[in-house]
py3Dmol code that shows the C-alpha trace and the ligand (Angstrom):
import py3Dmol

protein = """\
ATOM      1  CA  MET A   1      46.714 -15.679  -5.632  1.00  0.00           C
ATOM      2  CA  GLN A   2      46.519 -16.132  -1.892  1.00  0.00           C
ATOM      3  CA  TRP A   3      43.511 -16.181   0.294  1.00  0.00           C
ATOM      4  CA  PRO A   4      43.230 -16.349   4.065  1.00  0.00           C
ATOM      5  CA  PRO A   5      43.186 -19.859   5.494  1.00  0.00           C
ATOM      6  CA  MET A   6      39.848 -20.944   6.877  1.00  0.00           C
ATOM      7  CA  ARG A   7      41.188 -21.307  10.409  1.00  0.00           C
ATOM      8  CA  ARG A   8      42.358 -17.717  10.519  1.00  0.00           C
ATOM      9  CA  LEU A   9      38.984 -16.461   9.329  1.00  0.00           C
ATOM     10  CA  GLU A  10      37.164 -18.195  12.109  1.00  0.00           C
ATOM     11  CA  GLY A  11      38.757 -15.701  14.448  1.00  0.00           C
ATOM     12  CA  VAL A  12      37.148 -12.807  12.592  1.00  0.00           C
ATOM     13  CA  MET A  13      33.714 -13.730  13.868  1.00  0.00           C
ATOM     14  CA  THR A  14      33.708 -12.272  17.356  1.00  0.00           C
ATOM     15  CA  GLY A  15      30.795 -12.861  19.655  1.00  0.00           C
ATOM     16  CA  ALA A  16      29.569  -9.314  19.152  1.00  0.00           C
ATOM     17  CA  ARG A  17      29.679  -9.650  15.425  1.00  0.00           C
ATOM     18  CA  LEU A  18      27.833 -12.950  15.512  1.00  0.00           C
ATOM     19  CA  ALA A  19      25.124 -11.298  17.581  1.00  0.00           C
ATOM     20  CA  LEU A  20      24.901  -8.402  15.151  1.00  0.00           C
ATOM     21  CA  PHE A  21      24.428 -10.542  12.103  1.00  0.00           C
ATOM     22  CA  ALA A  22      21.876 -12.626  13.967  1.00  0.00           C
ATOM     23  CA  ILE A  23      19.969  -9.375  14.403  1.00  0.00           C
ATOM     24  CA  ALA A  24      20.447  -8.620  10.737  1.00  0.00           C
ATOM     25  CA  LEU A  25      18.988 -12.004   9.827  1.00  0.00           C
ATOM     26  CA  LEU A  26      15.874 -11.285  11.810  1.00  0.00           C
ATOM     27  CA  GLY A  27      15.474  -7.709  10.687  1.00  0.00           C
ATOM     28  CA  SER A  28      14.885  -5.983   7.401  1.00  0.00           C
ATOM     29  CA  PRO A  29      16.791  -6.972   4.255  1.00  0.00           C
ATOM     30  CA  ALA A  30      20.482  -6.240   4.481  1.00  0.00           C
ATOM     31  CA  ARG A  31      21.728  -3.643   2.043  1.00  0.00           C
ATOM     32  CA  ALA A  32      25.199  -2.293   1.479  1.00  0.00           C
ATOM     33  CA  ALA A  33      23.985   1.199   2.303  1.00  0.00           C
ATOM     34  CA  ASP A  34      22.822   0.250   5.782  1.00  0.00           C
ATOM     35  CA  CYS A  35      25.223  -2.582   6.464  1.00  0.00           C
ATOM     36  CA  LEU A  36      26.194  -2.953  10.084  1.00  0.00           C
ATOM     37  CA  TYR A  37      29.817  -3.738   9.286  1.00  0.00           C
ATOM     38  CA  SER A  38      32.136  -1.142   7.859  1.00  0.00           C
ATOM     39  CA  ASP A  39      34.448  -3.738   6.331  1.00  0.00           C
ATOM     40  CA  ALA A  40      31.720  -5.907   4.832  1.00  0.00           C
ATOM     41  CA  LEU A  41      31.775  -6.953   1.215  1.00  0.00           C
ATOM     42  CA  GLY A  42      28.328  -5.478   0.518  1.00  0.00           C
ATOM     43  CA  THR A  43      26.238  -5.731  -2.611  1.00  0.00           C
ATOM     44  CA  ALA A  44      27.870  -3.403  -5.117  1.00  0.00           C
ATOM     45  CA  ARG A  45      24.879  -2.909  -7.390  1.00  0.00           C
ATOM     46  CA  VAL A  46      21.503  -4.275  -8.363  1.00  0.00           C
ATOM     47  CA  MET A  47      20.939  -5.378 -11.933  1.00  0.00           C
ATOM     48  CA  SER A  48      17.396  -5.499 -13.220  1.00  0.00           C
ATOM     49  CA  VAL A  49      17.045  -8.409 -15.588  1.00  0.00           C
ATOM     50  CA  ASP A  50      14.243  -8.317 -18.138  1.00  0.00           C
ATOM     51  CA  PRO A  51      13.571 -11.911 -19.203  1.00  0.00           C
ATOM     52  CA  LYS A  52      12.627 -10.635 -22.636  1.00  0.00           C
ATOM     53  CA  ALA A  53      16.110  -9.201 -23.115  1.00  0.00           C
ATOM     54  CA  PHE A  54      17.836 -12.040 -21.252  1.00  0.00           C
ATOM     55  CA  PRO A  55      15.745 -15.199 -21.725  1.00  0.00           C
ATOM     56  CA  ARG A  56      18.769 -17.461 -21.156  1.00  0.00           C
ATOM     57  CA  VAL A  57      21.988 -16.609 -19.399  1.00  0.00           C
ATOM     58  CA  GLY A  58      25.060 -18.536 -18.366  1.00  0.00           C
ATOM     59  CA  LEU A  59      27.946 -19.496 -20.594  1.00  0.00           C
ATOM     60  CA  LYS A  60      28.084 -23.098 -19.402  1.00  0.00           C
ATOM     61  CA  SER A  61      24.842 -23.715 -21.291  1.00  0.00           C
ATOM     62  CA  PHE A  62      24.075 -20.710 -23.474  1.00  0.00           C
ATOM     63  CA  PRO A  63      25.922 -18.263 -25.736  1.00  0.00           C
ATOM     64  CA  GLN A  64      24.760 -15.278 -23.679  1.00  0.00           C
ATOM     65  CA  THR A  65      25.260 -14.253 -20.088  1.00  0.00           C
ATOM     66  CA  LEU A  66      24.537 -11.222 -17.947  1.00  0.00           C
ATOM     67  CA  PRO A  67      26.398  -8.010 -18.793  1.00  0.00           C
ATOM     68  CA  LEU A  68      28.802  -8.168 -15.892  1.00  0.00           C
ATOM     69  CA  ALA A  69      31.897  -6.021 -15.742  1.00  0.00           C
ATOM     70  CA  ASP A  70      35.289  -7.432 -14.923  1.00  0.00           C
ATOM     71  CA  LYS A  71      35.426  -8.610 -11.301  1.00  0.00           C
ATOM     72  CA  GLU A  72      31.645  -8.665 -10.948  1.00  0.00           C
ATOM     73  CA  VAL A  73      29.964 -11.841  -9.717  1.00  0.00           C
ATOM     74  CA  VAL A  74      26.395 -13.018  -9.159  1.00  0.00           C
ATOM     75  CA  LEU A  75      25.917 -15.526  -6.346  1.00  0.00           C
ATOM     76  CA  THR A  76      23.338 -18.257  -6.909  1.00  0.00           C
ATOM     77  CA  PHE A  77      22.397 -21.202  -4.707  1.00  0.00           C
ATOM     78  CA  ASP A  78      20.479 -24.279  -5.821  1.00  0.00           C
ATOM     79  CA  ASP A  79      18.447 -27.136  -4.349  1.00  0.00           C
ATOM     80  CA  GLY A  80      17.341 -25.679  -1.032  1.00  0.00           C
ATOM     81  CA  PRO A  81      15.968 -24.828   1.254  1.00  0.00           C
ATOM     82  CA  LEU A  82      17.307 -27.179   3.884  1.00  0.00           C
ATOM     83  CA  PRO A  83      17.373 -25.364   7.229  1.00  0.00           C
ATOM     84  CA  ALA A  84      20.581 -26.898   8.597  1.00  0.00           C
ATOM     85  CA  THR A  85      22.739 -25.618   5.758  1.00  0.00           C
ATOM     86  CA  THR A  86      20.630 -22.860   4.221  1.00  0.00           C
ATOM     87  CA  ASN A  87      20.543 -20.965   7.514  1.00  0.00           C
ATOM     88  CA  LYS A  88      24.350 -21.039   7.657  1.00  0.00           C
ATOM     89  CA  VAL A  89      24.512 -19.704   4.126  1.00  0.00           C
ATOM     90  CA  LEU A  90      22.059 -16.948   5.033  1.00  0.00           C
ATOM     91  CA  ALA A  91      24.133 -16.042   8.079  1.00  0.00           C
ATOM     92  CA  ALA A  92      27.304 -15.827   5.987  1.00  0.00           C
ATOM     93  CA  LEU A  93      25.601 -13.620   3.407  1.00  0.00           C
ATOM     94  CA  ALA A  94      24.113 -11.397   6.112  1.00  0.00           C
ATOM     95  CA  ALA A  95      27.499 -11.039   7.798  1.00  0.00           C
ATOM     96  CA  GLU A  96      28.843  -9.567   4.551  1.00  0.00           C
ATOM     97  CA  CYS A  97      25.650  -7.706   3.557  1.00  0.00           C
ATOM     98  CA  VAL A  98      25.389  -9.359   0.164  1.00  0.00           C
ATOM     99  CA  GLN A  99      22.350 -10.645  -1.661  1.00  0.00           C
ATOM    100  CA  ALA A 100      22.070 -13.776  -3.755  1.00  0.00           C
ATOM    101  CA  THR A 101      19.525 -15.699  -5.793  1.00  0.00           C
ATOM    102  CA  PHE A 102      18.189 -19.023  -4.537  1.00  0.00           C
ATOM    103  CA  PHE A 103      16.705 -21.561  -6.939  1.00  0.00           C
ATOM    104  CA  LEU A 104      14.416 -23.672  -4.788  1.00  0.00           C
ATOM    105  CA  ILE A 105      13.208 -27.225  -5.145  1.00  0.00           C
ATOM    106  CA  GLY A 106       9.455 -27.080  -4.643  1.00  0.00           C
ATOM    107  CA  GLN A 107       9.180 -30.000  -2.286  1.00  0.00           C
ATOM    108  CA  ASN A 108      11.927 -28.535  -0.097  1.00  0.00           C
ATOM    109  CA  ALA A 109      10.108 -25.197  -0.091  1.00  0.00           C
ATOM    110  CA  LYS A 110       6.879 -26.918   0.925  1.00  0.00           C
ATOM    111  CA  ALA A 111       8.640 -28.726   3.765  1.00  0.00           C
ATOM    112  CA  ASN A 112      10.510 -25.641   4.989  1.00  0.00           C
ATOM    113  CA  PRO A 113       8.377 -22.533   4.456  1.00  0.00           C
ATOM    114  CA  GLN A 114      10.031 -20.686   7.341  1.00  0.00           C
ATOM    115  CA  THR A 115      13.385 -21.001   5.629  1.00  0.00           C
ATOM    116  CA  VAL A 116      11.874 -19.763   2.368  1.00  0.00           C
ATOM    117  CA  ARG A 117      10.644 -16.679   4.156  1.00  0.00           C
ATOM    118  CA  ALA A 118      14.010 -16.243   5.876  1.00  0.00           C
ATOM    119  CA  ILE A 119      15.648 -16.177   2.442  1.00  0.00           C
ATOM    120  CA  ALA A 120      13.261 -13.468   1.326  1.00  0.00           C
ATOM    121  CA  ALA A 121      13.716 -11.570   4.599  1.00  0.00           C
ATOM    122  CA  GLY A 122      17.431 -11.432   3.868  1.00  0.00           C
ATOM    123  CA  GLY A 123      16.718  -9.469   0.691  1.00  0.00           C
ATOM    124  CA  HIS A 124      17.554 -12.379  -1.580  1.00  0.00           C
ATOM    125  CA  ASP A 125      15.614 -13.387  -4.629  1.00  0.00           C
ATOM    126  CA  ILE A 126      13.861 -16.683  -5.012  1.00  0.00           C
ATOM    127  CA  GLY A 127      13.805 -18.507  -8.308  1.00  0.00           C
ATOM    128  CA  HIS A 128      12.573 -21.954  -9.245  1.00  0.00           C
ATOM    129  CA  HIS A 129      14.260 -25.320  -9.762  1.00  0.00           C
ATOM    130  CA  THR A 130      11.277 -27.700 -10.336  1.00  0.00           C
ATOM    131  CA  TRP A 131       9.220 -29.671  -7.839  1.00  0.00           C
ATOM    132  CA  SER A 132      11.468 -32.687  -7.253  1.00  0.00           C
ATOM    133  CA  HIS A 133      14.646 -32.054  -9.244  1.00  0.00           C
ATOM    134  CA  ARG A 134      13.764 -34.404 -12.064  1.00  0.00           C
ATOM    135  CA  ILE A 135      16.103 -34.208 -15.035  1.00  0.00           C
ATOM    136  CA  LEU A 136      13.615 -32.743 -17.449  1.00  0.00           C
ATOM    137  CA  ASN A 137      15.105 -33.887 -20.733  1.00  0.00           C
ATOM    138  CA  ARG A 138      14.587 -37.485 -19.597  1.00  0.00           C
ATOM    139  CA  VAL A 139      10.833 -37.288 -19.032  1.00  0.00           C
ATOM    140  CA  SER A 140       7.876 -36.545 -21.269  1.00  0.00           C
ATOM    141  CA  GLU A 141       7.072 -32.925 -21.915  1.00  0.00           C
ATOM    142  CA  PRO A 142       3.775 -33.029 -19.967  1.00  0.00           C
ATOM    143  CA  HIS A 143       5.664 -34.525 -17.039  1.00  0.00           C
ATOM    144  CA  ALA A 144       8.354 -31.858 -17.334  1.00  0.00           C
ATOM    145  CA  LEU A 145       5.777 -29.070 -17.424  1.00  0.00           C
ATOM    146  CA  ASP A 146       4.090 -30.512 -14.362  1.00  0.00           C
ATOM    147  CA  GLU A 147       7.453 -30.567 -12.553  1.00  0.00           C
ATOM    148  CA  ILE A 148       7.989 -26.938 -13.460  1.00  0.00           C
ATOM    149  CA  ASP A 149       4.518 -25.763 -12.508  1.00  0.00           C
ATOM    150  CA  ARG A 150       4.297 -27.746  -9.267  1.00  0.00           C
ATOM    151  CA  GLY A 151       7.644 -26.344  -8.227  1.00  0.00           C
ATOM    152  CA  ILE A 152       6.620 -22.777  -8.941  1.00  0.00           C
ATOM    153  CA  ALA A 153       3.329 -23.224  -7.104  1.00  0.00           C
ATOM    154  CA  ALA A 154       5.072 -24.725  -4.064  1.00  0.00           C
ATOM    155  CA  ASP A 155       7.713 -21.987  -3.961  1.00  0.00           C
ATOM    156  CA  ASP A 156       5.078 -19.261  -4.231  1.00  0.00           C
ATOM    157  CA  ALA A 157       2.895 -20.881  -1.587  1.00  0.00           C
ATOM    158  CA  ALA A 158       5.799 -21.184   0.861  1.00  0.00           C
ATOM    159  CA  LEU A 159       6.836 -17.603   0.219  1.00  0.00           C
ATOM    160  CA  GLY A 160       3.286 -16.331   0.467  1.00  0.00           C
ATOM    161  CA  ALA A 161       3.788 -14.279  -2.684  1.00  0.00           C
ATOM    162  CA  PRO A 162       4.882 -14.849  -6.243  1.00  0.00           C
ATOM    163  CA  ALA A 163       8.627 -15.389  -6.489  1.00  0.00           C
ATOM    164  CA  THR A 164      10.785 -14.145  -9.336  1.00  0.00           C
ATOM    165  CA  PRO A 165      10.409 -15.271 -12.972  1.00  0.00           C
ATOM    166  CA  PHE A 166      13.842 -16.921 -12.808  1.00  0.00           C
ATOM    167  CA  PHE A 167      14.224 -20.627 -13.482  1.00  0.00           C
ATOM    168  CA  ARG A 168      17.124 -23.050 -13.525  1.00  0.00           C
ATOM    169  CA  PHE A 169      16.931 -26.547 -14.998  1.00  0.00           C
ATOM    170  CA  PRO A 170      18.161 -29.360 -12.732  1.00  0.00           C
ATOM    171  CA  GLY A 171      21.439 -30.517 -14.171  1.00  0.00           C
ATOM    172  CA  PHE A 172      21.091 -27.728 -16.782  1.00  0.00           C
ATOM    173  CA  ALA A 173      19.116 -30.344 -18.719  1.00  0.00           C
ATOM    174  CA  SER A 174      16.859 -28.216 -20.886  1.00  0.00           C
ATOM    175  CA  THR A 175      15.117 -28.993 -24.149  1.00  0.00           C
ATOM    176  CA  PRO A 176      14.459 -26.530 -26.989  1.00  0.00           C
ATOM    177  CA  SER A 177      10.720 -26.892 -26.474  1.00  0.00           C
ATOM    178  CA  LEU A 178      10.845 -26.257 -22.715  1.00  0.00           C
ATOM    179  CA  LEU A 179      13.141 -23.296 -23.246  1.00  0.00           C
ATOM    180  CA  ALA A 180      10.687 -21.849 -25.753  1.00  0.00           C
ATOM    181  CA  ARG A 181       7.767 -22.375 -23.391  1.00  0.00           C
ATOM    182  CA  LEU A 182       9.548 -20.683 -20.492  1.00  0.00           C
ATOM    183  CA  GLN A 183      10.538 -17.786 -22.703  1.00  0.00           C
ATOM    184  CA  ALA A 184       6.934 -17.393 -23.858  1.00  0.00           C
ATOM    185  CA  ARG A 185       5.855 -17.318 -20.223  1.00  0.00           C
ATOM    186  CA  GLY A 186       8.288 -14.507 -19.474  1.00  0.00           C
ATOM    187  CA  PHE A 187      10.879 -16.489 -17.545  1.00  0.00           C
ATOM    188  CA  ALA A 188      14.619 -15.963 -17.610  1.00  0.00           C
ATOM    189  CA  VAL A 189      16.428 -19.296 -17.575  1.00  0.00           C
ATOM    190  CA  PHE A 190      19.654 -19.208 -15.599  1.00  0.00           C
ATOM    191  CA  GLY A 191      22.572 -21.413 -16.377  1.00  0.00           C
ATOM    192  CA  ALA A 192      25.910 -20.504 -14.801  1.00  0.00           C
ATOM    193  CA  ASP A 193      29.280 -19.135 -15.853  1.00  0.00           C
ATOM    194  CA  LEU A 194      31.308 -21.046 -13.306  1.00  0.00           C
ATOM    195  CA  TRP A 195      30.820 -23.355 -10.360  1.00  0.00           C
ATOM    196  CA  ALA A 196      32.589 -24.867  -7.403  1.00  0.00           C
ATOM    197  CA  SER A 197      31.758 -28.485  -8.342  1.00  0.00           C
ATOM    198  CA  ASP A 198      30.335 -28.709  -4.848  1.00  0.00           C
ATOM    199  CA  TRP A 199      28.370 -31.820  -5.779  1.00  0.00           C
ATOM    200  CA  ASN A 200      31.721 -33.593  -5.391  1.00  0.00           C
ATOM    201  CA  PRO A 201      32.761 -34.277  -1.799  1.00  0.00           C
ATOM    202  CA  MET A 202      35.748 -32.176  -0.755  1.00  0.00           C
ATOM    203  CA  THR A 203      36.864 -30.149   2.218  1.00  0.00           C
ATOM    204  CA  PRO A 204      35.829 -26.502   2.481  1.00  0.00           C
ATOM    205  CA  ASP A 205      39.468 -25.489   1.939  1.00  0.00           C
ATOM    206  CA  GLN A 206      39.687 -27.603  -1.213  1.00  0.00           C
ATOM    207  CA  GLN A 207      36.456 -26.122  -2.489  1.00  0.00           C
ATOM    208  CA  LEU A 208      37.637 -22.593  -1.769  1.00  0.00           C
ATOM    209  CA  HIS A 209      40.858 -23.257  -3.654  1.00  0.00           C
ATOM    210  CA  LEU A 210      38.995 -24.692  -6.632  1.00  0.00           C
ATOM    211  CA  LEU A 211      36.428 -21.915  -6.828  1.00  0.00           C
ATOM    212  CA  THR A 212      38.859 -19.040  -6.404  1.00  0.00           C
ATOM    213  CA  ALA A 213      41.181 -20.514  -9.038  1.00  0.00           C
ATOM    214  CA  ARG A 214      38.296 -20.733 -11.501  1.00  0.00           C
ATOM    215  CA  LEU A 215      37.153 -17.219 -10.684  1.00  0.00           C
ATOM    216  CA  GLU A 216      40.646 -15.865 -11.100  1.00  0.00           C
ATOM    217  CA  GLN A 217      40.747 -17.429 -14.555  1.00  0.00           C
ATOM    218  CA  ASP A 218      37.295 -16.206 -15.661  1.00  0.00           C
ATOM    219  CA  GLY A 219      37.373 -12.859 -13.861  1.00  0.00           C
ATOM    220  CA  ARG A 220      33.575 -12.530 -13.525  1.00  0.00           C
ATOM    221  CA  GLY A 221      30.372 -14.469 -13.810  1.00  0.00           C
ATOM    222  CA  ILE A 222      27.276 -16.131 -12.448  1.00  0.00           C
ATOM    223  CA  ILE A 223      28.520 -18.545  -9.788  1.00  0.00           C
ATOM    224  CA  LEU A 224      26.604 -21.734  -9.018  1.00  0.00           C
ATOM    225  CA  LEU A 225      26.707 -23.077  -5.469  1.00  0.00           C
ATOM    226  CA  HIS A 226      24.427 -25.348  -3.431  1.00  0.00           C
ATOM    227  CA  ASP A 227      23.059 -24.156  -0.098  1.00  0.00           C
ATOM    228  CA  THR A 228      22.252 -27.789   0.669  1.00  0.00           C
ATOM    229  CA  LYS A 229      25.940 -28.716   0.921  1.00  0.00           C
ATOM    230  CA  ARG A 230      27.676 -28.522   4.294  1.00  0.00           C
ATOM    231  CA  GLN A 231      31.044 -28.011   2.651  1.00  0.00           C
ATOM    232  CA  THR A 232      29.661 -24.996   0.779  1.00  0.00           C
ATOM    233  CA  ALA A 233      28.077 -23.488   3.872  1.00  0.00           C
ATOM    234  CA  ALA A 234      31.397 -23.949   5.675  1.00  0.00           C
ATOM    235  CA  MET A 235      33.394 -22.425   2.815  1.00  0.00           C
ATOM    236  CA  LEU A 236      31.193 -19.411   2.166  1.00  0.00           C
ATOM    237  CA  PRO A 237      32.496 -16.996   4.850  1.00  0.00           C
ATOM    238  CA  ALA A 238      36.049 -17.429   3.576  1.00  0.00           C
ATOM    239  CA  PHE A 239      34.948 -17.098  -0.047  1.00  0.00           C
ATOM    240  CA  LEU A 240      33.139 -13.822   0.659  1.00  0.00           C
ATOM    241  CA  ARG A 241      36.221 -12.521   2.468  1.00  0.00           C
ATOM    242  CA  TYR A 242      38.278 -13.557  -0.559  1.00  0.00           C
ATOM    243  CA  LEU A 243      35.962 -11.538  -2.805  1.00  0.00           C
ATOM    244  CA  LYS A 244      36.368  -8.492  -0.570  1.00  0.00           C
ATOM    245  CA  ARG A 245      40.148  -8.717  -0.325  1.00  0.00           C
ATOM    246  CA  ASN A 246      40.527  -9.176  -4.054  1.00  0.00           C
ATOM    247  CA  ASN A 247      38.189  -6.349  -5.073  1.00  0.00           C
ATOM    248  CA  TYR A 248      35.413  -8.455  -6.541  1.00  0.00           C
ATOM    249  CA  LYS A 249      31.945  -6.903  -6.597  1.00  0.00           C
ATOM    250  CA  VAL A 250      28.710  -8.743  -5.890  1.00  0.00           C
ATOM    251  CA  VAL A 251      25.824  -7.928  -8.214  1.00  0.00           C
ATOM    252  CA  HIS A 252      22.310  -8.753  -7.110  1.00  0.00           C
ATOM    253  CA  VAL A 253      20.016  -9.647  -9.985  1.00  0.00           C
ATOM    254  CA  VAL A 254      16.326  -8.867  -9.694  1.00  0.00           C
ATOM    255  CA  PRO A 255      13.576  -9.172 -12.275  1.00  0.00           C
ATOM    256  CA  SER A 256      12.799  -6.138 -14.319  1.00  0.00           C
ATOM    257  CA  PRO A 257       9.941  -4.336 -12.527  1.00  0.00           C
ATOM    258  CA  GLU A 258       7.641  -4.479 -15.480  1.00  0.00           C
ATOM    259  CA  PRO A 259       8.643  -7.461 -17.585  1.00  0.00           C
ATOM    260  CA  SER A 260       7.079  -7.652 -20.982  1.00  0.00           C
ATOM    261  CA  ARG A 261       4.853 -10.676 -21.118  1.00  0.00           C
ATOM    262  CA  SER A 262       2.961 -12.184 -23.934  1.00  0.00           C
ATOM    263  CA  THR A 263      -0.245 -13.974 -23.057  1.00  0.00           C
ATOM    264  CA  PRO A 264       0.942 -16.760 -20.790  1.00  0.00           C
ATOM    265  CA  GLU A 265      -0.207 -20.289 -21.106  1.00  0.00           C
ATOM    266  CA  LYS A 266      -2.535 -21.710 -18.486  1.00  0.00           C
ATOM    267  CA  SER A 267      -0.064 -22.171 -15.700  1.00  0.00           C
ATOM    268  CA  ALA A 268       0.894 -21.145 -12.230  1.00  0.00           C
ATOM    269  CA  VAL A 269       3.316 -18.867 -14.008  1.00  0.00           C
ATOM    270  CA  SER A 270       0.483 -16.712 -15.262  1.00  0.00           C
ATOM    271  CA  ARG A 271      -0.179 -15.564 -11.720  1.00  0.00           C
ATOM    272  CA  PHE A 272       3.211 -13.905 -11.523  1.00  0.00           C
ATOM    273  CA  ARG A 273       3.431 -10.271 -10.660  1.00  0.00           C
ATOM    274  CA  PRO A 274       6.867  -8.832  -9.968  1.00  0.00           C
ATOM    275  CA  ARG A 275       7.625  -8.199  -6.327  1.00  0.00           C
ATOM    276  CA  ARG A 276       8.296  -4.542  -5.837  1.00  0.00           C
ATOM    277  CA  ASN A 277      11.013  -3.844  -3.371  1.00  0.00           C
ATOM    278  CA  PRO A 278      11.942  -0.200  -2.924  1.00  0.00           C
ATOM    279  CA  SER A 279      15.461  -1.195  -1.928  1.00  0.00           C
ATOM    280  CA  HIS A 280      15.909  -2.700  -5.373  1.00  0.00           C
ATOM    281  CA  ALA A 281      15.371   0.274  -7.591  1.00  0.00           C
ATOM    282  CA  PRO A 282      16.266  -0.650 -11.145  1.00  0.00           C
ATOM    283  CA  VAL A 283      19.603   0.510 -12.404  1.00  0.00           C
ATOM    284  CA  THR A 284      20.845   0.898 -15.902  1.00  0.00           C
ATOM    285  CA  THR A 285      23.728  -1.308 -16.717  1.00  0.00           C
ATOM    286  CA  ASN A 286      26.630   0.546 -18.218  1.00  0.00           C
ATOM    287  CA  ASN A 287      27.691  -2.189 -20.587  1.00  0.00           C
TER     288      ASN A 287
END
"""
ligand_1 = """\
1
ZN
Zn 19.925 -28.671 -8.630
"""
view = py3Dmol.view(width=600, height=400)
view.addModel(protein, "pdb")
view.setStyle({"model": 0}, {"cartoon": {"style": "trace"}})
view.addModel(ligand_1, "xyz")
view.setStyle({"model": 1}, {"stick": {}})
view.zoomTo()
view.show()
C-alpha cells in the first residue's frame, strides 16, 4: 500500500485553504455536511455509544470493541491538552472536517482551559484520563478514585460543562474493582484496537508507515494517538489524507443521549448530564 510522501502533502495546504480552516477552527463545529472542502475526508457517521451496552471497548484490553464496519475508524487522542501540539491536531482535523475524541489529563485541562474549549468548539468529544496520569493499578483504590474524580472535575471545570462519560486508564492499567465502579457510574471505558506507538520517538514519516501498516492489517478500529506528541501532530495531515485516498471512514463516537444510570456513588461523576448537540443526532448502527 502506498501513501503520499509527507513533503508532497505539504503542498496541498495553500494559503487560502489554511485561512479557511483557521476560520473553521474559530467557528461552529465542523461537520461533513457543511464542510468547506469538497475533497475533505469528513466524518462519515456518528455512533451513539450507551455505556450500559458498551462498558468497555478496545481489543487491546477487552474482549469487546465498538461495532465498526470494515474500513471504519475512530480517532482518539490522549494526554492533552497542550496548546502547542493540540492546536496543530485540531487544525488538521478541521482541515478534513473530521471529529475525534480527546481523553484529557485533568491538570493539563486546568492549565489550558482555552484549548479545552477549542476542542469542544471543533465538535470533538472530551473524555477523561485522570488528574495526573498516575498508573492506577499501582496505587491504593482511594488514591485511584481520587485521581479519577479530580480529573473529571478539572475537565468539566475547564470545559464549563460536563464532558462525556468516556474514560481511558493511563497505560490501560485498570483493575477489576475500578472497572466495576466506573461501570456502575455509567462510564464507558475506552481501550484501543490499534495504535501508532507514538510514545516512541520516530519521524512523522516512520510513524505514518507504522500506523498505516497496522491499519491495513486490522482493517478497522479505535485508533490511539497522543495530541501531546509533535511527531503525531506533524503526521496527522498525511494520515487523514491516507484515510481519504484509501476509502476509510471516520466514525465519531458520542455518548448515548439518555444513558441508563444506576444511582451513582458520591462523586463528580454524579453531576454528569449528557451534552445535547443537535449536530450529533443518534444513529442506529447497522451491525
Ligand atoms: Zn495517557
